[in-house]
N, CA, C and O atoms as a DFTB+ gen file, in Angstrom:
408 C
 N C O
     1  1      31.365      78.355      54.625
     2  2      29.663      78.195      54.411
     3  2      29.338      76.501      55.226
     4  3      29.263      76.111      56.392
     5  1      29.210      75.825      53.792
     6  2      28.800      74.199      53.507
     7  2      29.442      73.892      55.916
     8  3      28.691      73.662      56.864
     9  1      30.322      73.987      55.911
    10  2      30.618      73.681      57.359
    11  2      29.568      74.477      58.701
    12  3      29.224      74.072      59.811
    13  1      29.350      75.545      58.070
    14  2      28.202      76.369      59.686
    15  2      27.003      74.828      58.441
    16  3      26.775      73.689      58.846
    17  1      26.582      75.327      57.216
    18  2      25.685      74.614      57.592
    19  2      25.234      73.294      57.814
    20  3      24.068      72.902      57.853
    21  1      26.527      72.496      57.987
    22  2      26.265      70.797      58.537
    23  2      25.957      71.108      59.939
    24  3      24.935      70.629      60.431
    25  1      27.140      72.256      61.004
    26  2      26.606      72.200      61.977
    27  2      24.997      72.743      62.171
    28  3      24.332      72.365      63.136
    29  1      24.765      73.140      61.732
    30  2      23.310      73.477      62.160
    31  2      22.734      72.410      62.091
    32  3      22.636      71.749      63.125
    33  1      22.113      71.860      60.720
    34  2      21.659      70.610      60.736
    35  2      21.651      69.657      61.099
    36  3      20.863      68.743      60.853
    37  1      22.776      69.694      61.941
    38  2      23.541      68.953      63.228
    39  2      22.594      68.424      64.322
    40  3      21.997      67.385      64.604
    41  1      22.776      69.779      64.829
    42  2      22.074      70.454      65.734
    43  2      20.381      70.169      65.466
    44  3      19.769      69.427      66.234
    45  1      19.816      70.719      64.504
    46  2      18.541      70.292      64.848
    47  2      18.159      68.620      64.836
    48  3      17.282      68.133      65.549
    49  1      19.062      67.796      63.809
    50  2      19.170      66.497      64.037
    51  2      19.010      65.924      66.348
    52  3      18.418      64.907      66.710
    53  1      19.440      66.544      66.969
    54  2      19.655      65.980      67.960
    55  2      17.993      65.849      68.692
    56  3      16.978      66.530      68.840
    57  1      18.726      63.995      69.117
    58  2      17.759      63.615      69.345
    59  2      17.774      63.521      70.504
    60  3      17.082      62.524      70.710
    61  1      18.297      64.111      71.985
    62  2      18.505      63.875      73.382
    63  2      20.004      64.199      74.251
    64  3      20.772      65.142      74.061
    65  1      20.122      63.092      75.246
    66  2      21.579      63.592      75.565
    67  2      22.002      63.100      76.615
    68  3      21.288      62.685      77.527
    69  1      23.288      63.099      76.588
    70  2      23.495      60.903      77.892
    71  2      23.086      61.772      78.715
    72  3      23.128      63.002      78.718
    73  1      22.639      60.927      79.495
    74  2      22.623      61.011      81.254
    75  2      23.359      60.560      82.352
    76  3      23.418      60.838      83.549
    77  1      24.147      59.432      81.242
    78  2      25.205      58.802      82.467
    79  2      26.287      58.121      81.250
    80  3      26.144      57.897      80.048
    81  1      27.363      57.933      82.169
    82  2      28.585      57.200      81.765
    83  2      29.284      56.245      82.510
    84  3      29.074      56.075      83.711
    85  1      30.208      55.535      81.780
    86  2      31.065      54.500      82.945
    87  2      32.208      54.554      82.320
    88  3      31.863      53.492      81.801
    89  1      33.178      54.744      81.887
    90  2      34.055      53.878      81.843
    91  2      34.897      54.771      80.306
    92  3      35.636      55.754      80.262
    93  1      34.306      53.799      79.140
    94  2      34.885      53.964      77.693
    95  2      33.911      54.005      76.858
    96  3      33.405      52.948      76.482
    97  1      33.383      55.413      76.330
    98  2      32.197      55.538      75.517
    99  2      32.787      56.226      74.764
   100  3      33.799      56.864      75.056
   101  1      32.065      56.189      73.326
   102  2      32.371      56.800      72.303
   103  2      30.843      57.572      71.715
   104  3      29.695      57.566      72.160
   105  1      31.339      58.066      70.778
   106  2      29.581      58.753      69.886
   107  2      30.902      58.938      68.669
   108  3      31.889      59.674      68.648
   109  1      30.321      57.779      67.606
   110  2      31.202      57.758      66.451
   111  2      30.021      58.983      65.425
   112  3      28.813      58.947      65.657
   113  1      30.453      59.724      64.618
   114  2      30.034      60.982      64.034
   115  2      30.325      60.388      62.606
   116  3      30.911      59.324      62.406
   117  1      29.678      61.491      61.354
   118  2      30.061      61.068      60.197
   119  2      31.501      61.593      59.980
   120  3      32.269      60.955      59.260
   121  1      32.143      63.522      60.999
   122  2      33.029      63.854      60.719
   123  2      34.152      62.854      61.874
   124  3      35.324      63.003      61.528
   125  1      34.012      62.008      62.993
   126  2      35.284      61.744      63.281
   127  2      34.109      61.011      64.947
   128  3      32.923      61.110      65.262
   129  1      35.010      60.517      65.389
   130  2      34.856      58.909      66.853
   131  2      35.287      60.122      67.854
   132  3      36.387      60.583      67.549
   133  1      34.655      60.761      69.015
   134  2      35.156      61.589      70.301
   135  2      34.164      60.767      71.299
   136  3      33.055      60.242      71.203
   137  1      35.337      60.968      72.495
   138  2      34.605      59.986      73.958
   139  2      33.259      61.028      74.723
   140  3      33.325      62.065      75.384
   141  1      32.380      60.396      74.380
   142  2      30.761      60.499      75.013
   143  2      30.772      60.866      76.621
   144  3      31.358      60.103      77.390
   145  1      30.148      61.987      77.086
   146  2      30.174      62.734      78.438
   147  2      28.842      62.995      78.560
   148  3      28.039      63.366      77.704
   149  1      28.662      62.710      79.972
   150  2      27.523      63.057      80.295
   151  2      26.957      65.076      80.032
   152  3      27.649      65.974      80.511
   153  1      25.950      65.302      79.407
   154  2      25.178      66.535      79.204
   155  2      25.302      66.643      77.913
   156  3      24.563      67.446      77.342
   157  1      26.427      65.733      77.009
   158  2      26.659      65.457      75.667
   159  2      25.160      65.302      74.843
   160  3      24.187      64.805      75.411
   161  1      25.111      65.770      73.495
   162  2      23.914      65.397      72.567
   163  2      24.262      64.468      71.947
   164  3      25.336      64.119      71.457
   165  1      22.816      63.873      72.007
   166  2      23.336      62.512      71.092
   167  2      22.616      62.985      68.970
   168  3      22.127      64.103      68.804
   169  1      22.669      62.355      68.177
   170  2      21.599      62.850      67.232
   171  2      21.347      61.947      66.862
   172  3      21.781      60.922      67.388
   173  1      20.426      61.915      65.653
   174  2      19.964      60.684      64.756
   175  2      21.199      60.543      64.224
   176  3      21.971      61.430      63.858
   177  1      21.429      58.557      64.192
   178  2      23.035      57.978      62.901
   179  2      23.322      58.101      64.152
   180  3      22.605      57.301      64.752
   181  1      24.289      58.933      65.215
   182  2      25.257      58.662      65.900
   183  2      25.173      57.578      66.082
   184  3      24.075      57.028      66.162
   185  1      26.546      56.807      66.229
   186  2      26.660      55.568      67.241
   187  2      27.160      55.520      68.541
   188  3      28.336      55.162      68.484
   189  1      26.841      55.694      69.548
   190  2      27.333      55.338      71.036
   191  2      27.751      53.386      70.750
   192  3      27.278      52.350      70.284
   193  1      28.987      53.967      71.451
   194  2      29.853      52.393      71.705
   195  2      30.883      52.724      73.084
   196  3      31.653      53.588      73.503
   197  1      30.188      51.111      73.532
   198  2      31.338      50.924      74.513
   199  2      32.491      50.215      74.416
   200  3      32.886      49.745      73.348
   201  1      33.375      50.040      76.024
   202  2      34.230      49.326      75.772
   203  2      33.253      48.525      76.911
   204  3      32.150      48.598      77.453
   205  1      34.951      47.400      76.842
   206  2      34.881      46.330      78.266
   207  2      33.781      47.252      79.226
   208  3      33.339      48.400      79.185
   209  1      33.655      46.348      79.890
   210  2      33.222      46.912      81.449
   211  2      32.373      48.655      81.529
   212  3      32.240      49.349      82.538
   213  1      32.066      48.869      80.574
   214  2      31.114      50.155      80.388
   215  2      30.144      50.584      79.968
   216  3      29.525      49.768      79.286
   217  1      29.357      52.254      80.132
   218  2      28.316      51.820      80.082
   219  2      27.984      53.405      79.773
   220  3      28.725      54.376      79.922
   221  1      25.840      53.313      79.017
   222  2      25.994      54.768      78.533
   223  2      24.847      54.918      78.806
   224  3      24.337      53.880      79.230
   225  1      24.147      55.815      78.752
   226  2      22.166      55.706      79.544
   227  2      22.004      57.632      78.604
   228  3      21.688      58.648      79.223
   229  1      22.307      57.589      77.178
   230  2      21.238      58.235      76.337
   231  2      19.447      58.433      76.786
   232  3      18.704      57.462      76.641
   233  1      19.000      59.517      77.223
   234  2      17.829      60.187      77.387
   235  2      17.771      60.719      76.374
   236  3      18.454      61.686      76.035
   237  1      16.312      59.744      75.250
   238  2      15.903      60.776      74.073
   239  2      14.868      61.462      74.402
   240  3      14.301      61.484      75.494
   241  1      14.464      62.372      72.869
   242  2      13.098      64.006      73.372
   243  2      11.963      63.660      74.107
   244  3      11.168      64.353      74.742
   245  1      12.067      61.917      73.810
   246  2      10.298      61.669      74.329
   247  2      10.891      61.246      75.598
   248  3      11.444      60.202      75.250
   249  1      11.074      61.352      76.553
   250  2      11.481      61.035      77.280
   251  2      11.938      59.382      78.474
   252  3      11.932      59.012      79.648
   253  1      12.391      58.757      76.565
   254  2      12.689      57.706      77.159
   255  2      13.762      57.654      77.187
   256  3      14.398      58.308      76.361
   257  1      14.581      56.668      78.370
   258  2      15.691      56.515      78.712
   259  2      16.616      55.214      78.307
   260  3      15.951      54.247      78.679
   261  1      17.859      54.732      77.710
   262  2      18.204      53.789      77.177
   263  2      19.562      53.488      78.083
   264  3      19.926      54.354      78.879
   265  1      20.334      52.201      77.948
   266  2      21.248      51.421      78.692
   267  2      21.551      50.723      77.733
   268  3      20.924      49.779      77.252
   269  1      23.051      51.405      77.255
   270  2      23.513      50.645      76.675
   271  2      25.273      49.896      77.536
   272  3      26.222      50.567      77.941
   273  1      25.119      48.332      77.552
   274  2      26.194      47.370      78.278
   275  2      27.320      47.438      77.762
   276  3      27.531      48.101      76.747
   277  1      28.198      46.778      78.368
   278  2      29.456      46.455      77.664
   279  2      29.499      46.343      76.175
   280  3      28.619      45.742      75.558
   281  1      30.362      46.831      75.683
   282  2      31.125      45.993      74.407
   283  2      29.832      46.240      73.766
   284  3      29.263      45.316      73.186
   285  1      29.309      47.445      73.824
   286  2      27.766      47.598      72.579
   287  2      27.743      48.349      71.899
   288  3      28.234      49.365      72.392
   289  1      27.250      48.553      70.401
   290  2      26.890      49.786      69.709
   291  2      25.503      49.488      69.433
   292  3      24.829      48.543      69.023
   293  1      25.314      50.974      69.924
   294  2      23.210      51.630      69.584
   295  2      23.619      52.919      68.234
   296  3      24.566      53.697      68.120
   297  1      22.698      52.720      67.584
   298  2      22.433      53.649      66.412
   299  2      21.004      53.907      66.288
   300  3      20.228      52.975      66.074
   301  1      20.448      55.583      66.455
   302  2      18.626      55.254      66.003
   303  2      19.147      55.569      64.862
   304  3      20.327      55.790      64.589
   305  1      18.226      55.582      64.202
   306  2      18.385      55.710      62.453
   307  2      17.058      56.475      62.385
   308  3      16.796      56.824      61.234
   309  1      16.220      56.803      63.234
   310  2      14.792      57.595      62.718
   311  2      14.902      57.756      64.491
   312  3      15.453      57.247      65.467
   313  1      14.021      58.769      64.130
   314  2      12.935      59.103      65.973
   315  2      11.822      60.544      65.085
   316  3      12.132      61.111      64.037
   317  1      10.927      60.726      65.675
   318  2      10.748      59.915      67.400
   319  2       9.894      58.904      67.065
   320  3       9.134      58.603      67.985
   321  1       9.703      57.999      65.604
   322  2       9.364      56.222      65.863
   323  2      10.970      55.644      65.848
   324  3      11.379      54.958      64.911
   325  1      11.807      56.009      66.993
   326  2      12.678      55.665      67.338
   327  2      12.780      53.591      67.223
   328  3      13.580      52.745      66.822
   329  1      11.394      53.646      67.872
   330  2      11.521      51.784      69.201
   331  2      10.992      50.966      67.344
   332  3      10.341      49.947      67.111
   333  1      11.484      51.742      66.608
   334  2      11.175      50.868      64.867
   335  2      12.099      50.475      64.000
   336  3      12.143      49.750      63.006
   337  1      12.995      51.284      64.765
   338  2      14.104      51.461      63.607
   339  2      15.616      51.116      64.583
   340  3      16.646      51.043      63.913
   341  1      15.748      50.911      66.116
   342  2      16.945      50.599      66.544
   343  2      17.713      49.647      66.291
   344  3      17.173      48.551      66.142
   345  1      19.249      49.735      66.153
   346  2      19.850      49.348      66.025
   347  2      20.714      48.499      66.863
   348  3      21.693      48.117      66.222
   349  1      20.696      48.223      67.650
   350  2      21.972      47.184      68.292
   351  2      22.589      46.547      68.319
   352  3      22.219      45.447      68.731
   353  1      23.706      46.686      67.995
   354  2      25.035      45.535      67.409
   355  2      25.432      45.484      68.828
   356  3      25.150      46.304      69.702
   357  1      26.413      43.955      68.976
   358  2      27.513      43.624      69.785
   359  2      28.726      44.066      68.818
   360  3      28.863      43.917      67.604
   361  1      29.470      44.600      69.687
   362  2      30.709      45.548      69.208
   363  2      31.581      44.166      68.815
   364  3      32.021      44.058      67.670
   365  1      31.828      43.042      69.882
   366  2      32.393      41.890      69.384
   367  2      31.899      41.566      67.582
   368  3      32.334      42.024      66.526
   369  1      31.002      40.748      67.842
   370  2      30.370      40.399      66.189
   371  2      30.379      41.278      65.763
   372  3      30.240      40.915      64.595
   373  1      30.455      42.652      65.712
   374  2      30.623      43.528      64.378
   375  2      31.897      43.653      64.462
   376  3      32.005      42.582      65.059
   377  1      32.869      43.982      64.400
   378  2      34.245      43.484      64.126
   379  2      34.805      41.881      64.394
   380  3      35.898      41.536      64.842
   381  1      33.677      41.053      63.963
   382  2      33.674      39.338      63.932
   383  2      33.887      39.843      62.467
   384  3      34.835      39.778      61.685
   385  1      32.368      40.482      62.395
   386  2      31.851      40.455      60.648
   387  2      32.962      41.146      59.668
   388  3      33.247      40.472      58.678
   389  1      33.478      42.119      59.779
   390  2      33.967      42.759      60.127
   391  2      35.519      42.625      58.993
   392  3      35.833      42.901      57.835
   393  1      36.212      41.944      60.388
   394  2      37.467      40.685      59.407
   395  2      37.027      39.682      58.731
   396  3      37.895      38.966      58.231
   397  1      35.432      39.275      58.476
   398  2      35.027      38.280      57.868
   399  2      34.838      39.266      56.394
   400  3      34.177      38.656      55.553
   401  1      35.110      40.098      56.121
   402  2      34.697      41.199      55.090
   403  2      32.404      40.929      54.730
   404  3      31.888      41.446      53.739
   405  1      31.854      40.388      55.396
   406  2      30.858      40.073      55.633
   407  2      29.987      41.664      55.645
   408  3      28.781      41.706      55.887
């Protein structure tokens, strides 16, 4: 029953969908990391991660189109006031910090 409740709550947290992807693009959720494809929903607190020579374009419900370039991570922590809470990190920097334990 909690799985159904979690899926239902997650569906309500959808903030938009993916309108374009190129090469290696994944979505990290609390449950798993999976490839992100055109048409897939994007949810609050998902991490959209791109690899080298990759691109993702999520469109949020307020009609804002975002572009995530190569080797980047995107997490929208809050919506609709997402612009005040957006976190964009260079994937290589994040890996370096994680390796250093900071």
